[in-house]
ROBAFI-920614 format. One record per residue: residue number from 1; residue in three letters; x, y, z of N, C-alpha, C in turn. Coordinates in Angstrom, 2 decimals, padded with zeros to 5 digits. Layout:
# ROBAFI-920614
<resi=NUM&resn=ALA&n_c1=X&n_c2=Y&n_c3=Z&ca_c1=X&ca_c2=Y&ca_c3=Z&c_c1=X&c_c2=Y&c_c3=Z>
...
***
This chain:
# ROBAFI-920614
<resi=1&resn=MET&n_c1=127.42&n_c2=097.74&n_c3=025.43&ca_c1=128.01&ca_c2=096.78&ca_c3=024.34&c_c1=127.37&c_c2=095.46&c_c3=024.47>
<resi=2&resn=ILE&n_c1=127.22&n_c2=094.83&n_c3=023.27&ca_c1=126.57&ca_c2=093.58&ca_c3=023.27&c_c1=127.58&c_c2=092.52&c_c3=023.54>
<resi=3&resn=PRO&n_c1=127.32&n_c2=091.59&n_c3=024.49&ca_c1=128.36&ca_c2=090.44&ca_c3=024.60&c_c1=128.32&c_c2=089.53&c_c3=023.36>
<resi=4&resn=LEU&n_c1=129.41&n_c2=089.25&n_c3=022.81&ca_c1=129.41&ca_c2=088.25&ca_c3=021.65&c_c1=129.69&c_c2=086.86&c_c3=022.09>
<resi=5&resn=SER&n_c1=128.97&n_c2=086.02&n_c3=021.48&ca_c1=129.18&ca_c2=084.54&ca_c3=021.92&c_c1=129.91&c_c2=083.78&c_c3=020.84>
<resi=6&resn=ALA&n_c1=130.29&n_c2=082.60&n_c3=021.12&ca_c1=131.09&ca_c2=081.74&ca_c3=020.11&c_c1=130.17&c_c2=081.47&c_c3=018.81>
<resi=7&resn=GLU&n_c1=128.90&n_c2=081.39&n_c3=019.08&ca_c1=127.94&ca_c2=081.17&ca_c3=017.95&c_c1=127.82&c_c2=082.36&c_c3=017.08>
<resi=8&resn=PHE&n_c1=127.80&n_c2=083.56&n_c3=017.75&ca_c1=127.76&ca_c2=084.78&ca_c3=016.93&c_c1=129.06&c_c2=084.90&c_c3=016.11>
<resi=9&resn=THR&n_c1=130.15&n_c2=084.70&n_c3=016.70&ca_c1=131.48&ca_c2=084.79&ca_c3=016.01&c_c1=131.51&c_c2=083.72&c_c3=014.77>
<resi=10&resn=ALA&n_c1=130.97&n_c2=082.61&n_c3=015.06&ca_c1=130.91&ca_c2=081.51&ca_c3=013.95&c_c1=130.00&c_c2=082.02&c_c3=012.85>
<resi=11&resn=MET&n_c1=128.91&n_c2=082.61&n_c3=013.22&ca_c1=127.92&ca_c2=083.08&ca_c3=012.10&c_c1=128.55&c_c2=084.12&c_c3=011.39>
<resi=12&resn=VAL&n_c1=129.36&n_c2=085.04&n_c3=011.95&ca_c1=129.93&ca_c2=086.13&ca_c3=011.25&c_c1=131.16&c_c2=085.74&c_c3=010.48>
<resi=13&resn=THR&n_c1=131.90&n_c2=084.86&n_c3=010.92&ca_c1=133.14&ca_c2=084.55&ca_c3=010.24&c_c1=133.00&c_c2=083.35&c_c3=009.37>
<resi=14&resn=ASP&n_c1=131.80&n_c2=082.56&n_c3=009.52&ca_c1=131.62&ca_c2=081.22&ca_c3=008.81&c_c1=132.75&c_c2=080.25&c_c3=009.16>
<resi=15&resn=HIS&n_c1=133.18&n_c2=080.19&n_c3=010.39&ca_c1=134.03&ca_c2=079.32&ca_c3=010.93&c_c1=133.38&c_c2=078.45&c_c3=011.99>
<resi=16&resn=GLY&n_c1=133.02&n_c2=077.15&n_c3=011.63&ca_c1=132.42&ca_c2=076.37&ca_c3=012.67&c_c1=130.92&c_c2=076.22&c_c3=012.56>
<resi=17&resn=LEU&n_c1=130.33&n_c2=075.48&n_c3=013.27&ca_c1=128.83&ca_c2=075.33&ca_c3=013.36&c_c1=128.05&c_c2=074.73&c_c3=012.25>
<resi=18&resn=THR&n_c1=128.37&n_c2=075.11&n_c3=010.96&ca_c1=127.47&ca_c2=074.77&ca_c3=009.85&c_c1=128.00&c_c2=073.56&c_c3=009.34>
<resi=19&resn=ARG&n_c1=127.05&n_c2=072.74&n_c3=008.77&ca_c1=127.52&ca_c2=071.46&ca_c3=008.09&c_c1=128.44&c_c2=071.66&c_c3=006.94>
<resi=20&resn=SER&n_c1=128.26&n_c2=072.79&n_c3=006.24&ca_c1=129.21&ca_c2=073.08&ca_c3=005.15&c_c1=130.69&c_c2=073.22&c_c3=005.63>
<resi=21&resn=TYR&n_c1=130.90&n_c2=073.91&n_c3=006.69&ca_c1=132.17&ca_c2=074.07&ca_c3=007.35&c_c1=132.75&c_c2=072.71&c_c3=007.84>
<resi=22&resn=LEU&n_c1=131.97&n_c2=072.05&n_c3=008.44&ca_c1=132.35&ca_c2=070.67&ca_c3=008.98&c_c1=132.68&c_c2=069.76&c_c3=007.98>
<resi=23&resn=HIS&n_c1=131.92&n_c2=069.79&n_c3=006.90&ca_c1=132.21&ca_c2=068.84&ca_c3=005.67&c_c1=133.44&c_c2=069.22&c_c3=004.96>
<resi=24&resn=ARG&n_c1=133.72&n_c2=070.52&n_c3=004.89&ca_c1=134.96&ca_c2=070.93&ca_c3=004.24&c_c1=136.20&c_c2=070.39&c_c3=004.81>
<resi=25&resn=PHE&n_c1=136.19&n_c2=070.28&n_c3=006.18&ca_c1=137.32&ca_c2=069.60&ca_c3=006.89&c_c1=137.14&c_c2=068.23&c_c3=007.18>
<resi=26&resn=LYS&n_c1=136.19&n_c2=067.48&n_c3=006.63&ca_c1=135.87&ca_c2=066.09&ca_c3=006.57&c_c1=135.59&c_c2=065.64&c_c3=008.05>
<resi=27&resn=VAL&n_c1=135.02&n_c2=066.54&n_c3=008.79&ca_c1=134.56&ca_c2=066.14&ca_c3=010.12&c_c1=133.09&c_c2=065.30&c_c3=010.02>
<resi=28&resn=ILE&n_c1=132.40&n_c2=065.69&n_c3=008.97&ca_c1=131.12&ca_c2=064.98&ca_c3=008.71&c_c1=131.10&c_c2=064.70&c_c3=007.23>
<resi=29&resn=PRO&n_c1=130.38&n_c2=063.55&n_c3=006.84&ca_c1=130.34&ca_c2=063.21&ca_c3=005.50&c_c1=129.42&c_c2=063.91&c_c3=004.45>
<resi=30&resn=ASP&n_c1=128.62&n_c2=064.80&n_c3=004.95&ca_c1=127.67&ca_c2=065.42&ca_c3=004.15&c_c1=127.48&c_c2=066.85&c_c3=004.60>
<resi=31&resn=SER&n_c1=127.34&n_c2=067.84&n_c3=003.63&ca_c1=127.04&ca_c2=069.24&ca_c3=003.92&c_c1=125.62&c_c2=069.61&c_c3=003.92>
<resi=32&resn=ALA&n_c1=124.72&n_c2=068.73&n_c3=003.54&ca_c1=123.31&ca_c2=069.10&ca_c3=003.36&c_c1=122.70&c_c2=069.35&c_c3=004.76>
<resi=33&resn=CYS&n_c1=121.92&n_c2=070.27&n_c3=004.69&ca_c1=121.06&ca_c2=070.75&ca_c3=005.90&c_c1=119.99&c_c2=069.71&c_c3=006.06>
<resi=34&resn=PRO&n_c1=119.73&n_c2=069.28&n_c3=007.37&ca_c1=118.61&ca_c2=068.31&ca_c3=007.56&c_c1=117.21&c_c2=068.81&c_c3=007.53>
<resi=35&resn=CYS&n_c1=117.09&n_c2=070.09&n_c3=007.12&ca_c1=115.78&ca_c2=070.62&ca_c3=007.18&c_c1=114.93&c_c2=070.28&c_c3=006.04>
<resi=36&resn=GLY&n_c1=115.46&n_c2=069.49&n_c3=005.03&ca_c1=114.51&ca_c2=068.95&ca_c3=003.96&c_c1=114.57&c_c2=069.65&c_c3=002.74>
<resi=37&resn=LEU&n_c1=115.37&n_c2=070.91&n_c3=002.57&ca_c1=115.43&ca_c2=071.48&ca_c3=001.41&c_c1=116.49&c_c2=070.91&c_c3=000.41>
<resi=38&resn=LYS&n_c1=117.25&n_c2=070.07&n_c3=000.96&ca_c1=118.38&ca_c2=069.46&ca_c3=000.11&c_c1=119.30&c_c2=070.53&c_c3=-000.36>
<resi=39&resn=GLU&n_c1=119.72&n_c2=071.51&n_c3=000.52&ca_c1=120.63&ca_c2=072.51&ca_c3=000.20&c_c1=121.78&c_c2=072.34&c_c3=001.23>
<resi=40&resn=GLU&n_c1=123.01&n_c2=072.98&n_c3=000.75&ca_c1=124.09&ca_c2=073.02&ca_c3=001.75&c_c1=123.75&c_c2=073.82&c_c3=002.81>
<resi=41&resn=GLN&n_c1=124.18&n_c2=073.48&n_c3=003.99&ca_c1=123.95&ca_c2=074.20&ca_c3=005.19&c_c1=124.98&c_c2=075.34&c_c3=005.34>
<resi=42&resn=THR&n_c1=124.83&n_c2=076.40&n_c3=004.83&ca_c1=125.78&ca_c2=077.50&ca_c3=004.93&c_c1=125.22&c_c2=078.60&c_c3=005.84>
<resi=43&resn=ILE&n_c1=125.81&n_c2=079.65&n_c3=006.16&ca_c1=125.34&ca_c2=080.64&ca_c3=006.96&c_c1=124.05&c_c2=081.34&c_c3=006.33>
<resi=44&resn=ASN&n_c1=124.32&n_c2=081.60&n_c3=005.06&ca_c1=123.11&ca_c2=082.19&ca_c3=004.24&c_c1=121.96&c_c2=081.27&c_c3=004.28>
<resi=45&resn=HIS&n_c1=122.12&n_c2=079.99&n_c3=004.15&ca_c1=121.00&ca_c2=079.03&ca_c3=004.28&c_c1=120.41&c_c2=079.11&c_c3=005.59>
<resi=46&resn=ILE&n_c1=121.15&n_c2=079.22&n_c3=006.69&ca_c1=120.57&ca_c2=079.29&ca_c3=008.02&c_c1=119.80&c_c2=080.46&c_c3=008.25>
<resi=47&resn=ILE&n_c1=120.39&n_c2=081.60&n_c3=007.79&ca_c1=119.70&ca_c2=082.92&ca_c3=007.99&c_c1=118.52&c_c2=083.13&c_c3=007.07>
<resi=48&resn=LEU&n_c1=118.54&n_c2=082.72&n_c3=005.89&ca_c1=117.51&ca_c2=083.00&ca_c3=004.82&c_c1=116.56&c_c2=081.93&c_c3=004.54>
<resi=49&resn=ASP&n_c1=116.98&n_c2=080.60&n_c3=004.63&ca_c1=116.13&ca_c2=079.61&ca_c3=004.00&c_c1=115.72&c_c2=078.37&c_c3=004.92>
<resi=50&resn=CYS&n_c1=116.57&n_c2=078.03&n_c3=005.87&ca_c1=116.35&ca_c2=076.72&ca_c3=006.73&c_c1=115.04&c_c2=076.76&c_c3=007.16>
<resi=51&resn=THR&n_c1=114.28&n_c2=075.73&n_c3=006.93&ca_c1=112.86&ca_c2=075.51&ca_c3=007.34&c_c1=112.67&c_c2=075.33&c_c3=008.86>
<resi=52&resn=GLN&n_c1=113.86&n_c2=074.75&n_c3=009.54&ca_c1=113.81&ca_c2=074.65&ca_c3=010.96&c_c1=113.88&c_c2=075.92&c_c3=011.58>
<resi=53&resn=LEU&n_c1=114.24&n_c2=077.03&n_c3=011.03&ca_c1=114.37&ca_c2=078.25&ca_c3=011.62&c_c1=113.28&c_c2=079.29&c_c3=011.18>
<resi=54&resn=GLU&n_c1=112.15&n_c2=078.79&n_c3=010.74&ca_c1=111.15&ca_c2=079.77&ca_c3=010.24&c_c1=110.65&c_c2=080.66&c_c3=011.25>
<resi=55&resn=ASN&n_c1=110.33&n_c2=080.24&n_c3=012.51&ca_c1=109.92&ca_c2=081.13&ca_c3=013.54&c_c1=110.98&c_c2=082.16&c_c3=013.96>
<resi=56&resn=GLU&n_c1=112.17&n_c2=081.70&n_c3=014.19&ca_c1=113.27&ca_c2=082.62&ca_c3=014.45&c_c1=113.51&c_c2=083.62&c_c3=013.42>
<resi=57&resn=ARG&n_c1=113.58&n_c2=083.09&n_c3=012.12&ca_c1=113.63&ca_c2=084.11&ca_c3=011.05&c_c1=112.56&c_c2=085.03&c_c3=010.91>
<resi=58&resn=ARG&n_c1=111.30&n_c2=084.67&n_c3=011.17&ca_c1=110.17&ca_c2=085.61&ca_c3=011.11&c_c1=110.34&c_c2=086.72&c_c3=012.11>
<resi=59&resn=ILE&n_c1=110.66&n_c2=086.34&n_c3=013.35&ca_c1=110.92&ca_c2=087.40&ca_c3=014.36&c_c1=112.05&c_c2=088.36&c_c3=013.96>
<resi=60&resn=LEU&n_c1=113.21&n_c2=087.83&n_c3=013.39&ca_c1=114.21&ca_c2=088.76&ca_c3=012.92&c_c1=113.74&c_c2=089.64&c_c3=011.81>
<resi=61&resn=ARG&n_c1=113.05&n_c2=088.92&n_c3=010.85&ca_c1=112.58&ca_c2=089.64&ca_c3=009.67&c_c1=111.50&c_c2=090.78&c_c3=010.09>
<resi=62&resn=ASN&n_c1=110.65&n_c2=090.55&n_c3=010.84&ca_c1=109.72&ca_c2=091.44&ca_c3=011.31&c_c1=110.32&c_c2=092.73&c_c3=012.05>
<resi=63&resn=ALA&n_c1=111.25&n_c2=092.39&n_c3=012.91&ca_c1=112.01&ca_c2=093.41&ca_c3=013.65&c_c1=112.76&c_c2=094.35&c_c3=012.70>
<resi=64&resn=ILE&n_c1=113.31&n_c2=093.72&n_c3=011.76&ca_c1=114.18&ca_c2=094.62&ca_c3=010.63&c_c1=113.12&c_c2=095.43&c_c3=009.83>
<resi=65&resn=VAL&n_c1=112.04&n_c2=094.75&n_c3=009.50&ca_c1=111.16&ca_c2=095.46&ca_c3=008.49&c_c1=110.54&c_c2=096.64&c_c3=009.36>
<resi=66&resn=ARG&n_c1=110.25&n_c2=096.49&n_c3=010.63&ca_c1=109.71&ca_c2=097.58&ca_c3=011.44&c_c1=110.64&c_c2=098.83&c_c3=011.63>
<resi=67&resn=THR&n_c1=111.97&n_c2=098.61&n_c3=011.29&ca_c1=112.88&ca_c2=099.70&ca_c3=011.28&c_c1=112.88&c_c2=100.51&c_c3=010.00>
<resi=68&resn=GLY&n_c1=112.05&n_c2=099.90&n_c3=009.06&ca_c1=112.05&ca_c2=100.58&ca_c3=007.75&c_c1=112.89&c_c2=100.06&c_c3=006.66>
<resi=69&resn=ASP&n_c1=113.71&n_c2=098.97&n_c3=007.13&ca_c1=114.65&ca_c2=098.36&ca_c3=006.08&c_c1=113.96&c_c2=097.25&c_c3=005.46>
<resi=70&resn=THR&n_c1=114.39&n_c2=096.73&n_c3=004.41&ca_c1=113.77&ca_c2=095.71&ca_c3=003.63&c_c1=114.45&c_c2=094.37&c_c3=004.01>
<resi=71&resn=TRP&n_c1=113.76&n_c2=093.27&n_c3=003.81&ca_c1=114.27&ca_c2=091.92&ca_c3=004.04&c_c1=114.56&c_c2=091.24&c_c3=002.73>
<resi=72&resn=PRO&n_c1=115.70&n_c2=090.56&n_c3=002.71&ca_c1=116.78&ca_c2=090.45&ca_c3=003.58&c_c1=117.73&c_c2=091.73&c_c3=003.36>
<resi=73&resn=PRO&n_c1=118.20&n_c2=092.15&n_c3=004.46&ca_c1=119.29&ca_c2=093.17&ca_c3=004.30&c_c1=120.63&c_c2=092.62&c_c3=003.99>
<resi=74&resn=PRO&n_c1=121.51&n_c2=093.41&n_c3=003.41&ca_c1=122.89&ca_c2=092.89&ca_c3=003.20&c_c1=123.48&c_c2=092.44&c_c3=004.44>
<resi=75&resn=PHE&n_c1=124.25&n_c2=091.38&n_c3=004.36&ca_c1=124.78&ca_c2=090.73&ca_c3=005.64&c_c1=125.54&c_c2=091.76&c_c3=006.58>
<resi=76&resn=GLU&n_c1=126.21&n_c2=092.70&n_c3=005.87&ca_c1=126.98&ca_c2=093.79&ca_c3=006.54&c_c1=125.97&c_c2=094.58&c_c3=007.49>
<resi=77&resn=GLN&n_c1=124.77&n_c2=094.75&n_c3=007.04&ca_c1=123.83&ca_c2=095.42&ca_c3=007.82&c_c1=123.32&c_c2=094.71&c_c3=009.10>
<resi=78&resn=LEU&n_c1=123.31&n_c2=093.37&n_c3=009.02&ca_c1=122.86&ca_c2=092.52&ca_c3=010.00&c_c1=123.87&c_c2=092.65&c_c3=011.12>
<resi=79&resn=THR&n_c1=125.14&n_c2=092.81&n_c3=010.84&ca_c1=126.33&ca_c2=092.73&ca_c3=011.78&c_c1=126.56&c_c2=094.11&c_c3=012.31>
<resi=80&resn=ARG&n_c1=126.04&n_c2=095.20&n_c3=011.65&ca_c1=126.25&ca_c2=096.49&ca_c3=012.00&c_c1=124.92&c_c2=097.29&c_c3=012.48>
<resi=81&resn=ILE&n_c1=124.08&n_c2=097.53&n_c3=011.58&ca_c1=122.83&ca_c2=098.23&ca_c3=011.94&c_c1=121.87&c_c2=097.48&c_c3=012.76>
<resi=82&resn=HIS&n_c1=121.83&n_c2=096.21&n_c3=012.45&ca_c1=120.77&ca_c2=095.34&ca_c3=013.07&c_c1=121.50&c_c2=094.44&c_c3=014.08>
<resi=83&resn=ILE&n_c1=122.56&n_c2=094.70&n_c3=014.68&ca_c1=123.41&ca_c2=093.82&ca_c3=015.51&c_c1=122.62&c_c2=093.26&c_c3=016.70>
<resi=84&resn=LYS&n_c1=121.83&n_c2=094.04&n_c3=017.35&ca_c1=121.07&ca_c2=093.62&ca_c3=018.49&c_c1=120.02&c_c2=092.54&c_c3=018.03>
<resi=85&resn=MET&n_c1=119.33&n_c2=092.79&n_c3=017.00&ca_c1=118.30&ca_c2=091.87&ca_c3=016.49&c_c1=118.97&c_c2=090.56&c_c3=016.02>
<resi=86&resn=PHE&n_c1=120.11&n_c2=090.68&n_c3=015.23&ca_c1=120.83&ca_c2=089.67&ca_c3=014.77&c_c1=121.40&c_c2=088.62&c_c3=015.87>
<resi=87&resn=THR&n_c1=121.96&n_c2=089.39&n_c3=016.87&ca_c1=122.41&ca_c2=088.70&ca_c3=018.06&c_c1=121.29&c_c2=087.90&c_c3=018.72>
<resi=88&resn=LYS&n_c1=120.22&n_c2=088.48&n_c3=018.82&ca_c1=118.93&ca_c2=087.76&ca_c3=019.37&c_c1=118.66&c_c2=086.57&c_c3=018.60>
<resi=89&resn=PHE&n_c1=118.74&n_c2=086.72&n_c3=017.29&ca_c1=118.46&ca_c2=085.64&ca_c3=016.36&c_c1=119.41&c_c2=084.49&c_c3=016.52>
<resi=90&resn=VAL&n_c1=120.70&n_c2=084.78&n_c3=016.66&ca_c1=121.76&ca_c2=083.83&ca_c3=016.77&c_c1=121.59&c_c2=083.02&c_c3=018.08>
<resi=91&resn=ARG&n_c1=121.32&n_c2=083.74&n_c3=019.10&ca_c1=121.06&ca_c2=083.26&ca_c3=020.42&c_c1=119.81&c_c2=082.23&c_c3=020.44>
<resi=92&resn=SER&n_c1=118.87&n_c2=082.52&n_c3=019.59&ca_c1=117.63&ca_c2=081.72&ca_c3=019.60&c_c1=117.77&c_c2=080.41&c_c3=018.82>
<resi=93&resn=VAL&n_c1=118.98&n_c2=080.32&n_c3=018.07&ca_c1=119.19&ca_c2=079.02&ca_c3=017.13&c_c1=119.77&c_c2=077.92&c_c3=018.01>
<resi=94&resn=ASP&n_c1=119.22&n_c2=076.78&n_c3=018.00&ca_c1=119.72&ca_c2=075.52&ca_c3=018.57&c_c1=120.55&c_c2=074.84&c_c3=017.56>
<resi=95&resn=PHE&n_c1=121.91&n_c2=075.29&n_c3=017.60&ca_c1=122.85&ca_c2=074.73&ca_c3=016.60&c_c1=122.99&c_c2=073.28&c_c3=016.74>
<resi=96&resn=SER&n_c1=122.79&n_c2=072.76&n_c3=017.96&ca_c1=122.93&ca_c2=071.19&ca_c3=018.10&c_c1=121.82&c_c2=070.53&c_c3=017.37>
<resi=97&resn=ALA&n_c1=120.78&n_c2=071.16&n_c3=017.07&ca_c1=119.58&ca_c2=070.54&ca_c3=016.35&c_c1=119.69&c_c2=070.68&c_c3=014.84>
<resi=98&resn=LEU&n_c1=120.66&n_c2=071.47&n_c3=014.39&ca_c1=120.88&ca_c2=071.62&ca_c3=013.01&c_c1=121.87&c_c2=070.60&c_c3=012.53>
***
């Protein structure tokens, strides 16, 4: 069994860690990701678009494509079929830098 972290739980439930979540509860004044794309920092943005995570995303994408699946897979597949790879991706993200 894969040990789940607080970061993994936050990514799956969309509770915490993202600027979108923190802004919704008025913890921070802005929900934009500091990556430069001027997009709201959501879980989807972190997984699919954030320029600060290009290397981490490339590793995840390549691992998923090697299984014969397409990129991006439905979110449900990330947390079921590709859970080991997705967990590795989540562990590689420095959330304090986002």
